[in-house]
N, C-alpha and C positions, 0 to 999 in steps of 0.2 A: 852279963845277961842281956839278951836281945829282947826288944819289945816288938809287939806286932805293929803292923801298919795302922790299925785302928787305935792302938794306944798312943802311937806317935801323933796321929791326927787329932786325938782328943787334947793332947798337951798343946799342940799348935793352935787348935781352935780356942782354947782358953785364952791364950795370949792375943790371938787375932781379934777375938771378941772385945777384949779390953782396949786394944788399940783402935778398933773401929769406933767404939763408943767415944773415945777421946777425940778422934778425928772428926766425928759428927758434931762435936761442940765447936770445932774451929772452921768447918767447911760444910757445904751442903752434903747430905747423906749420899747422893748419887756420885759425887766427886770422891768421897771417902771410899765408897764401894769400888769405884774404878781404880783407886790406888791399891786396894787389897787385891782385886782381880789381877792387875798388872804384875804385882809382886809374886802372886801364886803361879801365874802363867810362866814367868821367867824361871822360877824355882822348878816347876814341873818340866820345862824344856831341858834344864840342866840334869834333872833326874833321869829323863829319857836318854840323854847322851851317856850318862854313867851306866845305865842298864844296857845300852848297846855295847859298851866295852866288855860286858860279861859274856857276850855271844861268842862261843868258841870258834865258829867259822864265819864270823861277821854277822851283822844284823840280817834277820829274816823273820818272816811272819811266824814260823814255827817257834823260834826262840821267844819272840815277842809275846806269844800266847801264854808263856809262863808267868807273866805279870798277874794274870787272873788269880793264880794261886796265892800271890802276895796280898792281893786285895782281900781275899777270902780268909786268910790266916786268922785263927782264933774265932772262927764263925762270924766274921765281920760282914760278909755278904753271902747270900744264897744265889746261885746262878745256874743257868741252863745253857750249854753250848749246843747250838743247832747245826753249825757247819764249821769245820776246821780243815783247811787244806786247799790246795789249788788256788792259792792267793787270796783266800777269804777266811775271815774269822767272824762268825756271827754268834752273838750270845745275848742273853737277857739277864739282867740283875733283877731278881724277883723279890728280894728283901735286902735292905741296906742298913746295916748297923751304924754307918757313918752318919746318915741323916737322923736316925733315931737318937744317937748320942748327942749330936749338935742341938737337936730340939730339946732333949732333956736338960741340956746345959742352959737352956733359956735364950739361945741366940736368936736374933730376929730372922724371920723367914728369908729376907733378901740375902742375908749373910749365909744362912744354911745352904741356899741354892748355889751361891757363889763358891763357897769353900768345898762343897761336896762335888761339884761338877766341872768347874772351870779348868781343872788340871788335866783332864783326859786327853783333849786334843793336843795341847802343847807337849805333853809327855810323849805321845805317839810321834809327833813331828821331830822332837829331840832325838828319839830313837832312830828314826830314819825319815828323810823327806819323801820316801817312797810309800809311806803309809798314809792312807786316807781314812778318816773316821766319819761315819755318818751316824748320827743319833737324832731321833725325832722326839724323844720324850724321856723324862727322868722322874724317879720317885720323888725327888726333892721338889719338883714342880707339881706334884699331886697325881702323877700317872701311876698305874698299878705296877709298872716295871720300867727299867731303863733298857732301851734297846741299843745295842752296839753292833755296828757293822764296820769291820776293819777290812780294807782292801790293800793289797800289796800291788803297787803300780809298777809295771815293767818299764824299762828304759824307753 
C-alpha cells in the first residue's frame, strides 16, 4: 500500500518534532532548527535527484511539473497553474494541508515554516541545476498563498 506525500510528511513531522524538542534541550533553538533544516535540505536534494531519474528523456521542466500532482495527492494542496511551458512553470498553492497538519500536531511555528517550505528549492536543484525557483511568500509564513516560479535556465 502506497501512502500519499502528505501522510509521509505527517509521519516525518511527528519524528522531527520530537527530535527538535530534544535538541532544544541541548542547544539553542536556532541551532537545533538549523540542524533540522540542513538535514531536510539534503534529503530533498537527494529526492530531486531520484525524481530526475524517472524522466524518460532526461530532466526537463515539463517532467518536473509532474511533482505538483504528487504534492496535491489526496487533497493535500490546492493550486492554480498560471503558466506552464517555454521554460517557465508559475503556480500558486492556495491551500496547504501540510501546514494545516503540522499546526494541528502542535508543532511550533518556526518548525512548521521550516519543514513545510525548506525542501522546495533543494528538491528543484537536485532535479537539475538548470532549475531556478523564485518564491516570495508562503502560507506557512502567514501569506494567503505560496507563489512558485520555476525557470529552466538554458546552457
